PAMI-763424 format. One line per 4 residues: their letters; for each residue x, y, z of N, C-alpha, C, O, CB. Coordinates in nm, 4 decimals. Glycine has a CB too. Layout:
# residues N
a> X/Y/Z/X/Y/Z/X/Y/Z/X/Y/Z/X/Y/Z  ...
# end
This chain:
# residues 173
xxxx> 6.5007/-2.1460/0.4155/6.4247/-2.0268/0.4522/6.4648/-1.9122/0.3751/6.5821/-1.8963/0.3410/6.4379/-1.9954/0.5935  6.3707/-1.8297/0.3455/6.3914/-1.7095/0.2796/6.3403/-1.5911/0.3663/6.2307/-1.6004/0.4216/6.3246/-1.7143/0.1453  6.4144/-1.4841/0.3790/6.3737/-1.3643/0.4570/6.2996/-1.2726/0.3584/6.3538/-1.2330/0.2552/6.5013/-1.2888/0.5246  6.1811/-1.2418/0.3914/6.1037/-1.1445/0.3142/6.1102/-1.0084/0.3806/6.0769/-0.9945/0.4983/5.9574/-1.1899/0.2996
xxxx> 6.1523/-0.9092/0.3066/6.1529/-0.7763/0.3566/6.0264/-0.6997/0.3157/6.0064/-0.6726/0.1973/6.2756/-0.7054/0.3089  5.9422/-0.6653/0.4118/5.8150/-0.6028/0.3761/5.8183/-0.4624/0.4289/5.7996/-0.4398/0.5484/5.6925/-0.6816/0.4326  5.8434/-0.3620/0.3361/5.8415/-0.2291/0.3772/5.7023/-0.1775/0.3791/5.6186/-0.2176/0.2981/5.9267/-0.1482/0.2923  5.6761/-0.0875/0.4722/5.5489/-0.0238/0.4762/5.5669/0.1083/0.4010/5.6779/0.1604/0.3895/5.4978/-0.0037/0.6237
xxxx> 5.4569/0.1604/0.3509/5.4646/0.2695/0.2565/5.5350/0.3894/0.3109/5.5846/0.4685/0.2306/5.3303/0.3078/0.2129  5.5448/0.4116/0.4436/5.6194/0.5271/0.4976/5.7733/0.5082/0.4884/5.8460/0.6043/0.5139/5.5789/0.5504/0.6451  5.8239/0.3926/0.4543/5.9571/0.3645/0.4643/6.0252/0.3847/0.3213/5.9777/0.3331/0.2202/5.9736/0.2226/0.5204  6.1294/0.4563/0.3207/6.1901/0.5010/0.1855/6.2514/0.3811/0.1060/6.3073/0.2889/0.1654/6.3066/0.6114/0.2101
xxxx> 6.2405/0.3844/-0.0157/6.2978/0.2739/-0.1060/6.4486/0.2703/-0.0918/6.5069/0.1629/-0.1061/6.2598/0.2970/-0.2609  6.5129/0.3781/-0.0653/6.6567/0.3870/-0.0432/6.6960/0.3078/0.0804/6.7922/0.2309/0.0814/6.7005/0.5335/-0.0291  6.6105/0.3323/0.1929/6.6418/0.2628/0.3182/6.6213/0.1167/0.2959/6.7027/0.0405/0.3479/6.5550/0.3133/0.4364  6.5210/0.0665/0.2237/6.4933/-0.0672/0.1899/6.6121/-0.1292/0.1257/6.6550/-0.2374/0.1655/6.3756/-0.0759/0.1028
xxxx> 6.6645/-0.0662/0.0310/6.7856/-0.1304/-0.0499/6.9030/-0.1385/0.0422/6.9785/-0.2357/0.0372/6.8291/-0.0421/-0.1838  6.9209/-0.0423/0.1243/7.0406/-0.0391/0.2170/7.0247/-0.1623/0.3173/7.1173/-0.2406/0.3388/7.0489/0.1079/0.3010  6.8995/-0.1723/0.3766/6.8757/-0.2750/0.4750/6.8946/-0.4137/0.4125/6.9605/-0.5021/0.4672/6.7351/-0.2604/0.5342  6.8319/-0.4274/0.2926/6.8338/-0.5529/0.2325/6.9831/-0.5912/0.1871/7.0213/-0.7080/0.1949/6.7344/-0.5517/0.1142
xxxx> 7.0570/-0.4998/0.1445/7.2031/-0.5296/0.1223/7.2693/-0.5760/0.2380/7.3433/-0.6741/0.2308/7.2764/-0.4144/0.0751  7.2497/-0.5134/0.3478/7.3277/-0.5531/0.4763/7.2786/-0.6899/0.5224/7.3619/-0.7706/0.5637/7.3067/-0.4440/0.5979  7.1497/-0.7213/0.5182/7.0990/-0.8555/0.5571/7.1530/-0.9568/0.4688/7.1914/-1.0634/0.5168/6.9489/-0.8631/0.5549  7.1601/-0.9325/0.3361/7.2194/-1.0318/0.2468/7.3642/-1.0759/0.2692/7.4108/-1.1843/0.2341/7.2107/-0.9813/0.1153
xxxx> 7.4298/-0.9762/0.3334/7.5752/-1.0163/0.3713/7.5842/-1.1286/0.4645/7.6764/-1.2101/0.4652/7.6500/-0.9014/0.4355  7.4735/-1.1284/0.5507/7.4704/-1.2505/0.6568/7.3840/-1.3569/0.6072/7.4154/-1.4735/0.6315/7.4142/-1.2079/0.8034  7.2727/-1.3289/0.5367/7.1859/-1.4351/0.4936/7.1460/-1.4031/0.3600/7.0663/-1.3109/0.3425/7.0674/-1.4551/0.5821  7.1972/-1.4756/0.2527/7.1828/-1.4364/0.1151/7.0455/-1.4540/0.0599/7.0130/-1.3862/-0.0375/7.2756/-1.5100/0.0339
xxxx> 6.9584/-1.5422/0.1149/6.8252/-1.5633/0.0581/6.7270/-1.4605/0.1076/6.6586/-1.4829/0.2075/6.7746/-1.7018/0.0911  6.7183/-1.3441/0.0372/6.6448/-1.2306/0.0836/6.5491/-1.1898/-0.0349/6.5968/-1.1856/-0.1483/6.7442/-1.1116/0.1281  6.4256/-1.1617/-0.0156/6.3400/-1.1093/-0.1138/6.2725/-0.9868/-0.0682/6.2187/-0.9918/0.0424/6.2440/-1.2070/-0.1537  6.2663/-0.8719/-0.1395/6.2051/-0.7526/-0.1081/6.0730/-0.7515/-0.1744/6.0569/-0.7778/-0.2936/6.2881/-0.6377/-0.1457
xxxx> 5.9742/-0.7180/-0.0868/5.8353/-0.7139/-0.1366/5.7896/-0.5656/-0.1634/5.8573/-0.4708/-0.1235/5.7386/-0.7833/-0.0315  5.6763/-0.5504/-0.2302/5.6297/-0.4144/-0.2546/5.5729/-0.3533/-0.1222/5.5136/-0.4208/-0.0380/5.5202/-0.4142/-0.3685  5.5957/-0.2255/-0.1124/5.5454/-0.1593/0.0084/5.3935/-0.1672/0.0245/5.3173/-0.1633/-0.0722/5.5872/-0.0152/0.0073  5.3543/-0.1781/0.1483/5.2069/-0.1924/0.1751/5.1633/-0.0960/0.2894/5.2475/-0.0391/0.3588/5.1713/-0.3440/0.2149
xxxx> 5.0288/-0.0794/0.3069/4.9773/-0.0029/0.4228/4.9822/-0.0750/0.5471/4.9928/-0.1976/0.5475/4.8413/0.0389/0.4020  4.9745/-0.0013/0.6618/4.9704/-0.0775/0.7848/4.8245/-0.1398/0.7979/4.7260/-0.0918/0.7418/5.0083/0.0171/0.9108  4.8230/-0.2464/0.8746/4.6883/-0.2990/0.8960/4.6077/-0.2004/0.9845/4.6644/-0.1391/1.0749/4.6949/-0.4417/0.9624  4.4786/-0.1853/0.9593/4.4067/-0.0794/1.0237/4.4057/-0.0968/1.1868/4.4170/-0.0043/1.2673/4.2593/-0.0778/0.9643
xxxx> 4.3910/-0.2250/1.2152/4.3837/-0.2459/1.3599/4.5080/-0.2250/1.4433/4.5054/-0.2349/1.5660/4.3401/-0.3774/1.3827  4.6153/-0.1964/1.3753/4.7485/-0.1710/1.4370/4.7614/-0.0284/1.4922/4.8434/-0.0037/1.5807/4.8603/-0.1954/1.3335  4.6822/0.0639/1.4414/4.6960/0.2038/1.4780/4.6400/0.2282/1.6246/4.5263/0.1923/1.6554/4.6198/0.2939/1.3718  4.7254/0.2907/1.7126/4.6782/0.3240/1.8448/4.6641/0.4827/1.8530/4.7602/0.5544/1.8809/4.7798/0.2657/1.9564
xxxx> 4.5402/0.5301/1.8271/4.5108/0.6621/1.8122/4.5579/0.7486/1.9417/4.6102/0.8591/1.9276/4.3615/0.6723/1.7848  4.5355/0.6900/2.0678/4.5648/0.7689/2.1822/4.7171/0.8262/2.1835/4.7457/0.9330/2.2375/4.5368/0.6814/2.3066  4.8056/0.7476/2.1214/4.9416/0.7943/2.1314/4.9990/0.8206/1.9907/5.1153/0.8582/1.9759/5.0277/0.6916/2.2080  4.9120/0.7993/1.8850/4.9619/0.8236/1.7466/5.0789/0.7248/1.7187/5.1860/0.7605/1.6698/5.0106/0.9771/1.7284
xxxx> 5.0499/0.6037/1.7526/5.1581/0.5005/1.7378/5.0879/0.3830/1.6696/4.9663/0.3795/1.6507/5.2268/0.4564/1.8826  5.1803/0.2800/1.6317/5.1325/0.1568/1.5721/5.1811/0.0462/1.6714/5.2948/0.0433/1.7184/5.1889/0.1358/1.4188  5.0800/-0.0468/1.6990/5.1093/-0.1637/1.7871/5.1885/-0.2589/1.7212/5.1382/-0.3136/1.6231/4.9895/-0.2305/1.8350  5.3133/-0.2928/1.7586/5.4071/-0.3796/1.7042/5.3335/-0.5199/1.7072/5.3304/-0.5871/1.6041/5.5462/-0.3748/1.7856
xxxx> 5.2765/-0.5634/1.8196/5.2149/-0.7017/1.8172/5.1160/-0.7202/1.7149/5.1142/-0.8278/1.6551/5.1512/-0.7350/1.9443  5.0286/-0.6249/1.6848/4.9264/-0.6307/1.5856/4.9957/-0.6313/1.4407/4.9478/-0.6973/1.3484/4.8263/-0.5072/1.6048  5.1002/-0.5611/1.4284/5.1669/-0.5646/1.2954/5.2305/-0.7029/1.2702/5.2310/-0.7555/1.1589/5.2770/-0.4523/1.2860  5.2832/-0.7573/1.3789/5.3545/-0.8917/1.3695/5.2512/-1.0083/1.3382/5.2785/-1.1045/1.2663/5.4328/-0.9237/1.5105
xxxx> 5.1342/-0.9887/1.3986/5.0277/-1.0924/1.3757/4.9831/-1.0866/1.2267/4.9652/-1.1880/1.1594/4.9005/-1.0680/1.4739  4.9662/-0.9557/1.1792/4.9307/-0.9356/1.0382/5.0328/-1.0007/0.9456/4.9988/-1.0743/0.8529/4.9196/-0.7859/1.0067  5.1649/-0.9692/0.9757/5.2729/-1.0171/0.8838/5.2813/-1.1806/0.8963/5.3020/-1.2518/0.7981/5.4208/-0.9435/0.9254  5.2636/-1.2286/1.0223/5.2643/-1.3700/1.0326/5.1592/-1.4479/0.9533/5.1821/-1.5541/0.8955/5.2513/-1.4021/1.1682
xxxx> 5.0370/-1.3816/0.9566/4.9286/-1.4406/0.8854/4.9494/-1.4416/0.7345/4.8871/-1.5216/0.6646/4.8043/-1.3696/0.9187  5.0349/-1.3554/0.6835/5.0738/-1.3557/0.5422/5.2034/-1.4102/0.5067/5.2540/-1.3884/0.3966/5.0706/-1.2277/0.4932  5.2634/-1.4866/0.6046/5.3913/-1.5450/0.5798/5.3789/-1.7013/0.5685/5.3325/-1.7647/0.6632/5.4894/-1.5038/0.6925  5.4160/-1.7576/0.4647/5.4024/-1.8979/0.4422/5.5214/-1.9825/0.5103/5.6250/-1.9232/0.5401/5.3972/-1.9217/0.2887
xxxx> 5.5089/-2.1075/0.5329/5.6063/-2.1860/0.5878/5.7255/-2.1786/0.5049/5.7145/-2.1849/0.3824/5.5616/-2.3198/0.6050  5.8526/-2.1641/0.5685/5.9769/-2.1639/0.4965/6.0230/-2.0165/0.4800/6.1318/-1.9943/0.4269/5.9608/-2.2360/0.3578  5.9447/-1.9157/0.5233/5.9757/-1.7790/0.5084/5.9695/-1.7030/0.6438/5.8965/-1.7446/0.7338/5.8822/-1.7184/0.4081  6.0413/-1.5983/0.6576/6.0288/-1.5160/0.7698/6.0096/-1.3717/0.7147/6.0866/-1.3315/0.6274/6.1529/-1.5307/0.8646
xxxx> 5.9133/-1.2947/0.7606/5.8924/-1.1637/0.7197/5.9426/-1.0545/0.8256/5.9161/-1.0649/0.9453/5.7466/-1.1492/0.6908  6.0148/-0.9524/0.7737/6.0469/-0.8427/0.8573/5.9821/-0.7246/0.8076/6.0054/-0.6949/0.6904/6.1896/-0.8218/0.8682  5.9027/-0.6494/0.8770/5.8379/-0.5286/0.8448/5.9321/-0.4122/0.8743/5.9952/-0.4061/0.9798/5.7076/-0.5164/0.9208  5.9396/-0.3216/0.7798/6.0222/-0.2018/0.7964/5.9377/-0.0729/0.8031/5.8509/-0.0522/0.7183/6.1227/-0.1920/0.6811
xxxx> 5.9601/0.0053/0.8936/5.8792/0.1349/0.9148/5.9721/0.2476/0.9717/6.0787/0.2265/1.0295/5.7539/0.1093/1.0193  5.9197/0.3636/0.9485/5.9857/0.4738/1.0135/5.8899/0.5308/1.1297/5.9274/0.6207/1.2049/6.0221/0.5866/0.9043  5.7638/0.4711/1.1375/5.6672/0.5092/1.2411/5.7058/0.4677/1.3774/5.7920/0.3822/1.3980/5.5360/0.4533/1.2114  5.6400/0.5301/1.4711/5.6604/0.5039/1.6185/5.5852/0.3677/1.6458/5.4675/0.3558/1.6117/5.5998/0.6304/1.7150
xxxx> 5.6472/0.2749/1.7017/5.5756/0.1395/1.7348/5.5828/0.1156/1.8827/5.6749/0.1658/1.9471/5.6431/0.0123/1.6580  5.4928/0.0434/1.9388/5.4878/0.0129/2.0849/5.4276/-0.1220/2.1061/5.3737/-0.1858/2.0156/5.4064/0.1193/2.1633  5.4391/-0.1628/2.2303/5.3973/-0.2956/2.2823/5.3618/-0.2797/2.4263/5.4088/-0.1856/2.4903/5.5090/-0.4041/2.2652  5.2828/-0.3650/2.4795/5.2577/-0.3658/2.6294/5.3713/-0.4286/2.6928/5.4053/-0.5402/2.6536/5.1274/-0.4409/2.6705
xxxx> 5.4372/-0.3685/2.7901/5.5413/-0.4282/2.8704/5.5205/-0.4134/3.0181/5.5270/-0.3058/3.0775/5.6699/-0.3707/2.8344  5.4934/-0.5369/3.0763/5.4527/-0.5341/3.2206/5.3299/-0.4471/3.2343/5.2314/-0.4651/3.1627/5.5689/-0.4796/3.3137  5.3355/-0.3576/3.3216/5.2218/-0.2645/3.3606/5.2120/-0.1479/3.2634/5.1160/-0.0710/3.2677/5.2418/-0.2080/3.5072  5.3055/-0.1355/3.1809/5.3026/-0.0169/3.0843/5.2302/-0.0727/2.9540/5.2798/-0.1587/2.8812/5.4615/0.0419/3.0489
xxxx> 5.1085/-0.0135/2.9346/5.0232/-0.0441/2.8246/5.0876/-0.0135/2.6854/5.0761/-0.0916/2.5909/4.8955/0.0324/2.8412  5.1533/0.1001/2.6783/5.1993/0.1514/2.5568/5.3429/0.1973/2.5613/5.3713/0.3158/2.5784/5.1140/0.2587/2.5159  5.4375/0.0977/2.5452/5.5698/0.1240/2.5705/5.6421/0.1256/2.4344/5.6416/0.0259/2.3623/5.6270/0.0224/2.6682  5.7023/0.2365/2.4014/5.7735/0.2604/2.2654/5.8953/0.1815/2.2528/5.9780/0.1796/2.3439/5.8123/0.4078/2.2447
xxxx> 5.9112/0.1133/2.1395/6.0176/0.0248/2.1107/6.0738/0.0508/1.9776/6.0122/0.1188/1.8956/5.9748/-0.1125/2.1211  6.1915/-0.0021/1.9527/6.2630/0.0089/1.8174/6.2287/-0.1109/1.7351/6.2337/-0.0990/1.6127/6.4218/0.0186/1.8328  6.1941/-0.2257/1.7887/6.1632/-0.3484/1.7128/6.1029/-0.4551/1.7993/6.1095/-0.4501/1.9222/6.2873/-0.4028/1.6468  6.0457/-0.5488/1.7351/5.9799/-0.6663/1.8151/5.9839/-0.7855/1.7213/5.9590/-0.7747/1.6012/5.8206/-0.6346/1.8628
xxxx> 6.0148/-0.8946/1.7780/6.0147/-1.0294/1.7101/5.9736/-1.1332/1.8071/6.0204/-1.1329/1.9209/6.1541/-1.0662/1.6512  5.8902/-1.2202/1.7682/5.8645/-1.3309/1.8545/5.9517/-1.4433/1.8419/6.0055/-1.4678/1.7339/5.7380/-1.3750/1.8373  5.9708/-1.5159/1.9467/6.0873/-1.6239/1.9575/6.0259/-1.7540/1.9843/5.9638/-1.7675/2.0897/6.1954/-1.5928/2.0761  6.0359/-1.8566/1.8977/6.0652/-1.8365/1.7463/5.9354/-1.7780/1.6845/5.8308/-1.7696/1.7489/6.1075/-1.9818/1.6686
xxxx> 5.9483/-1.7387/1.5581/5.8362/-1.6848/1.4851/5.8587/-1.6816/1.3364/5.9618/-1.7240/1.2843/5.8057/-1.5491/1.5332  5.7538/-1.6275/1.2680/5.7683/-1.6161/1.1197/5.7687/-1.4650/1.0891/5.7814/-1.4339/0.9707/5.6479/-1.6935/1.0392  5.7558/-1.3630/1.1850/5.7503/-1.2306/1.1499/5.8129/-1.1463/1.2663/5.8200/-1.1871/1.3822/5.6063/-1.1919/1.1182  5.8557/-1.0293/1.2247/5.9097/-0.9238/1.3167/5.8938/-0.7887/1.2523/5.8597/-0.7791/1.1344/6.0610/-0.9487/1.3515
xxxx> 5.9178/-0.6857/1.3273/5.9099/-0.5515/1.2856/6.0277/-0.4674/1.3371/6.0704/-0.4893/1.4505/5.7812/-0.4946/1.3301  6.0797/-0.3768/1.2635/6.1830/-0.2882/1.2970/6.1498/-0.1436/1.2569/6.1022/-0.1213/1.1456/6.3085/-0.3337/1.2334  6.1722/-0.0508/1.3393/6.1412/0.1023/1.3143/6.2684/0.1859/1.3386/6.3501/0.1595/1.4269/6.0210/0.1582/1.4155  6.2784/0.2943/1.2483/6.3786/0.3920/1.2578/6.3399/0.5058/1.3530/6.4208/0.5941/1.3816/6.4085/0.4437/1.1233
xxxx> 6.2199/0.5025/1.3997/6.1649/0.6175/1.4811/6.2565/0.6624/1.5912/6.2814/0.7818/1.6080/6.0316/0.5798/1.5436  6.3080/0.5649/1.6680/6.3892/0.6008/1.7921/6.5400/0.5946/1.7781/6.6145/0.5856/1.8757/6.3522/0.5087/1.9047  6.5815/0.5998/1.6536/6.7296/0.5925/1.6228/6.7846/0.7328/1.6145/6.7149/0.8308/1.5885/6.7584/0.5153/1.4865  6.9149/0.7359/1.6386/6.9954/0.8556/1.6244/7.0114/0.8933/1.4711/7.0256/0.8045/1.3871/7.1361/0.8326/1.6927
xxxx> 7.0091/1.0132/1.4408/7.0099/1.0593/1.3012/7.1485/1.0236/1.2414/7.1603/0.9846/1.1252/6.9805/1.2172/1.2916  7.2539/1.0392/1.3277/7.3987/1.0272/1.2917/7.4286/0.8855/1.2310/7.4831/0.8725/1.1214/7.4904/1.0521/1.4216  7.3902/0.7827/1.3076/7.4319/0.6468/1.2534/7.3016/0.5633/1.2161/7.3019/0.4404/1.2239/7.5228/0.5646/1.3662  7.1999/0.6296/1.1788/7.0726/0.5602/1.1522/7.0809/0.4358/1.0697/7.0260/0.3337/1.1112/6.9815/0.6506/1.0861
xxxx> 7.1418/0.4363/0.9621/7.1443/0.3087/0.8743/7.2036/0.1811/0.9504/7.1511/0.0697/0.9502/7.2356/0.3366/0.7409  7.3277/0.2184/1.0187/7.3913/0.1139/1.0845/7.3132/0.0568/1.1988/7.3081/-0.0644/1.2196/7.5175/0.1578/1.1289  7.2480/0.1529/1.2781/7.1711/0.1170/1.3905/7.0518/0.0418/1.3450/7.0096/-0.0514/1.4134/7.1331/0.2358/1.4701  6.9931/0.0773/1.2308/6.8656/0.0058/1.1888/6.8985/-0.1271/1.1478/6.8194/-0.2182/1.1722/6.7909/0.0755/1.0747
xxxx> 7.0140/-0.1500/1.0840/7.0539/-0.2849/1.0465/7.0578/-0.3693/1.1709/7.0057/-0.4809/1.1719/7.1907/-0.2862/0.9744  7.1185/-0.3183/1.2761/7.1369/-0.3948/1.3986/7.0043/-0.4235/1.4671/6.9888/-0.5303/1.5264/7.2289/-0.3208/1.4934  6.9067/-0.3307/1.4611/6.7664/-0.3601/1.5129/6.7099/-0.4742/1.4302/6.6588/-0.5721/1.4846/6.6686/-0.2305/1.5036  6.7190/-0.4612/1.2990/6.6603/-0.5549/1.2015/6.7173/-0.6958/1.2287/6.6413/-0.7917/1.2428/6.6909/-0.5089/1.0522
xxxx> 6.8420/-0.7069/1.2353/6.9154/-0.8358/1.2468/6.8887/-0.8964/1.3949/6.8854/-1.0184/1.4108/7.0788/-0.8111/1.2193  6.8721/-0.8166/1.4902/6.8311/-0.8571/1.6225/6.6896/-0.9226/1.6258/6.6655/-1.0278/1.6850/6.8346/-0.7363/1.7137  6.5987/-0.8491/1.5556/6.4602/-0.9086/1.5538/6.4574/-1.0330/1.4666/6.3829/-1.1260/1.4976/6.3541/-0.8049/1.5006  6.5317/-1.0388/1.3634/6.5418/-1.1659/1.2851/6.6049/-1.2820/1.3732/6.5694/-1.3994/1.3628/6.6316/-1.1413/1.1531
xxxx> 6.7041/-1.2359/1.4626/6.7555/-1.3442/1.5418/6.6469/-1.3964/1.6326/6.6442/-1.5169/1.6579/6.8765/-1.3001/1.6218  6.5545/-1.3117/1.6848/6.4484/-1.3693/1.7666/6.3596/-1.4720/1.6998/6.3162/-1.5718/1.7573/6.3648/-1.2628/1.8156  6.3342/-1.4370/1.5641/6.2492/-1.5269/1.4911/6.3120/-1.6670/1.4746/6.2463/-1.7693/1.4552/6.2181/-1.4674/1.3563  6.4365/-1.6609/1.4838/6.5187/-1.7930/1.4677/6.5204/-1.8745/1.6044/6.5555/-1.9922/1.6115/6.6773/-1.7585/1.4222
xxxx> 6.4818/-1.8039/1.7029/6.4861/-1.8734/1.8355/6.5855/-1.8130/1.9493/6.5910/-1.8583/2.0636/6.5275/-2.0195/1.8075  6.6628/-1.7045/1.9014/6.7600/-1.6497/1.9923/6.6915/-1.5712/2.1064/6.5941/-1.4986/2.0862/6.8574/-1.5602/1.9159  6.7442/-1.5887/2.2187/6.6967/-1.5059/2.3316/6.7965/-1.3785/2.3406/6.8981/-1.3709/2.2716/6.6951/-1.5958/2.4743  6.7587/-1.2855/2.4279/6.8611/-1.1761/2.4555/6.9819/-1.2336/2.5200/6.9762/-1.3267/2.6003/6.8037/-1.0639/2.5477
xxxx> 7.1037/-1.1686/2.4779/7.2316/-1.2148/2.5090/7.2928/-1.1192/2.6231/7.2718/-0.9980/2.6212/7.3191/-1.2189/2.3773  7.3631/-1.1764/2.7135/7.4313/-1.0918/2.8140/7.5589/-1.0148/2.7553/7.6051/-0.9161/2.8126/7.4749/-1.1834/2.9350  7.6095/-1.0642/2.6435/7.7320/-0.9948/2.5869/7.6969/-0.8518/2.5443/7.6012/-0.8280/2.4706/7.7905/-1.0746/2.4614  7.7793/-0.7566/2.5946/7.7499/-0.6121/2.5585/7.7667/-0.5817/2.4181/7.7019/-0.4873/2.3727/7.8359/-0.5188/2.6332
xxxx> 7.8480/-0.6509/2.3385/7.8845/-0.6158/2.2007/7.7995/-0.7053/2.0993/7.8160/-0.6945/1.9778/8.0439/-0.6373/2.1790  7.7086/-0.7934/2.1547/7.6347/-0.8854/2.0650/7.5184/-0.8109/2.0162/7.4634/-0.7276/2.0883/7.5905/-1.0176/2.1349  7.4762/-0.8379/1.8916/7.3538/-0.7879/1.8207/7.2292/-0.8238/1.9018/7.1293/-0.7525/1.8927/7.3428/-0.8494/1.6746  7.2312/-0.9357/1.9838/7.1156/-0.9862/2.0489/7.1031/-0.9363/2.1954/7.0189/-0.9834/2.2718/7.1187/-1.1359/2.0439
xxxx> 7.1915/-0.8376/2.2318/7.1826/-0.7728/2.3631/7.0441/-0.7132/2.3769/6.9842/-0.6768/2.2757/7.2928/-0.6630/2.3811  6.9884/-0.7010/2.5013/6.8638/-0.6403/2.5363/6.8837/-0.4813/2.5470/6.9654/-0.4323/2.6250/6.8109/-0.7035/2.6728  6.8081/-0.4106/2.4686/6.8261/-0.2686/2.4757/6.7956/-0.2020/2.6161/6.8470/-0.0949/2.6486/6.7393/-0.2080/2.3717  6.7101/-0.2714/2.6954/6.6683/-0.2263/2.8245/6.6251/-0.0875/2.8246/6.6622/-0.0121/2.9144/6.7723/-0.2433/2.9202
xxxx> 6.5437/-0.0456/2.7233/6.4778/0.0841/2.7209/6.5703/0.1916/2.6712/6.5292/0.3077/2.6708/6.4263/0.1199/2.8574  6.6871/0.1644/2.6310/6.7793/0.2586/2.5655/6.8107/0.2209/2.4168/6.7388/0.1469/2.3497/6.9107/0.2647/2.6462  6.9274/0.2806/2.3723/6.9700/0.2507/2.2263/7.1166/0.2142/2.2470/7.2003/0.3045/2.2451/6.9497/0.3832/2.1158  7.1510/0.0934/2.2658/7.2961/0.0502/2.2871/7.3571/0.0120/2.1523/7.4675/-0.0425/2.1543/7.3068/-0.0752/2.3891
xxxx> 7.2969/0.0348/2.0355/7.3348/-0.0239/1.9085/7.4774/0.0192/1.8678/7.5424/-0.0544/1.7936/7.2335/0.0158/1.8001  7.5268/0.1313/1.9115/7.6575/0.1775/1.8760/7.7643/0.0832/1.9458/7.8770/0.0662/1.8994/7.6748/0.3301/1.9186  7.7210/0.0278/2.0536/7.8205/-0.0538/2.1183/7.8288/-0.2043/2.0653/7.9195/-0.2812/2.0971/7.7906/-0.0526/2.2669  7.7268/-0.2353/1.9835/7.7184/-0.3783/1.9296/7.7977/-0.3827/1.8033/7.7930/-0.2924/1.7197/7.5670/-0.4261/1.9011
xxxx> 7.8747/-0.4963/1.7911/7.9720/-0.5010/1.6832/7.9431/-0.6383/1.5911/7.9838/-0.6461/1.4751/8.1267/-0.5000/1.7504  7.8750/-0.7353/1.6507/7.8559/-0.8584/1.5794/7.7742/-0.9490/1.6700/7.7489/-0.9125/1.7848/7.9918/-0.9233/1.5383  7.7323/-1.0651/1.6232/7.6734/-1.1684/1.7055/7.7973/-1.2262/1.7888/7.9072/-1.2397/1.7351/7.5954/-1.2840/1.6128  7.7762/-1.2565/1.9097/7.8778/-1.3215/1.9900/7.9021/-1.4689/1.9337/7.8257/-1.5158/1.8494/7.8320/-1.3234/2.1440
xxxx> 7.9981/-1.5316/1.9773/8.0291/-1.6626/1.9294/7.9129/-1.7708/1.9405/7.8805/-1.8509/1.8528/8.1481/-1.7089/2.0045  7.8575/-1.7559/2.0662/7.7454/-1.8488/2.0945/7.6206/-1.8293/2.0038/7.5607/-1.9242/1.9532/7.7033/-1.8323/2.2400  7.5858/-1.6979/1.9870/7.4659/-1.6609/1.9049/7.4970/-1.6901/1.7602/7.4098/-1.7373/1.6873/7.4261/-1.5080/1.9229  7.6270/-1.6617/1.7134/7.6611/-1.6903/1.5710/7.6580/-1.8338/1.5433/7.6085/-1.8731/1.4377/7.7966/-1.6369/1.5341
xxxx> 7.7096/-1.9207/1.6342/7.7108/-2.0647/1.6127/7.5555/-2.1162/1.6173/7.5236/-2.2063/1.5396/7.8057/-2.1380/1.7287  7.4712/-2.0683/1.6949/7.3173/-2.0934/1.6868/7.2751/-2.0742/1.5460/7.2221/-2.1669/1.4849/7.2312/-1.9937/1.7818  7.2977/-1.9496/1.4872/7.2462/-1.9124/1.3657/7.3122/-1.9865/1.2452/7.2440/-2.0152/1.1468/7.2597/-1.7683/1.3540  7.4476/-2.0182/1.2528/7.5130/-2.1065/1.1509/7.4411/-2.2407/1.1467/7.4224/-2.2986/1.0397/7.6666/-2.1286/1.1835
xxxx> 7.3982/-2.2928/1.2713/7.3222/-2.4196/1.2656/7.1801/-2.4011/1.2045/7.1106/-2.5013/1.1875/7.3101/-2.4793/1.4086  7.1374/-2.2873/1.1733/7.0093/-2.2570/1.1077/7.0371/-2.2101/0.9656/6.9512/-2.1501/0.9011/6.9288/-2.1484/1.1871  7.1609/-2.2387/0.9162/7.2012/-2.2180/0.7741/7.2320/-2.0676/0.7479/7.2226/-2.0229/0.6336/7.0861/-2.2681/0.6760  7.2678/-1.9915/0.8503/7.3053/-1.8507/0.8165/7.4483/-1.8606/0.7771/7.5230/-1.9453/0.8261/7.2836/-1.7458/0.9381
xxxx> 7.4866/-1.7722/0.6868/7.6221/-1.7787/0.6230/7.7338/-1.6881/0.6729/7.8506/-1.7272/0.6721/7.6069/-1.7504/0.4841  7.6997/-1.5703/0.7152/7.7979/-1.4768/0.7577/7.9102/-1.4553/0.6657/8.0273/-1.4763/0.6973/7.8485/-1.5159/0.8805  7.8722/-1.4137/0.5533/7.9744/-1.3911/0.4353/8.0830/-1.2848/0.4762/8.2023/-1.3043/0.4528/7.8952/-1.3367/0.2972  8.0398/-1.1803/0.5334/8.1384/-1.0623/0.5540/8.1392/-1.0058/0.6915/8.1938/-0.8975/0.7123/8.1062/-0.9469/0.4595
x> 8.0794/-1.0759/0.7904/8.0833/-1.0243/0.9279/8.1860/-1.0913/1.0039/8.2047/-1.0617/1.1219/7.9534/-1.0394/0.9973
# end
């Protein structure tokens, strides 16, 4: 499998390089694609947001077998959650799936790069089949409407073993 990093045009090239470098430390087969526009059907005018599920469907349709695509954006993204039609989120990934999306919009300015990597790697974990993890320090922890990324330090042993069995390398984590 190769991870395709698909930045949207709003996402800075510097942040793309930073995120790609961090992902490569864990999974070395990464390819960065040219920035693209959002799919028109993803825009939710009522809240000036982009629908994460529509973005994932678009990315999934453009992702061949043997690849997983992660979309990177700084825009506000949302999804329907229970009775809430437009719930703001940091990222979304289908489990398992070929595509996911991560956004910097809801992250703290102070640790933004580190937090964003954790969101991205969390969503990529979902594409591999990982569920949310009860371990408070695991990257696969459920954010539960907040931003607990500063408490996350690594994948827990169970989640890491799962990913190692999917050929993830964990060079420097």
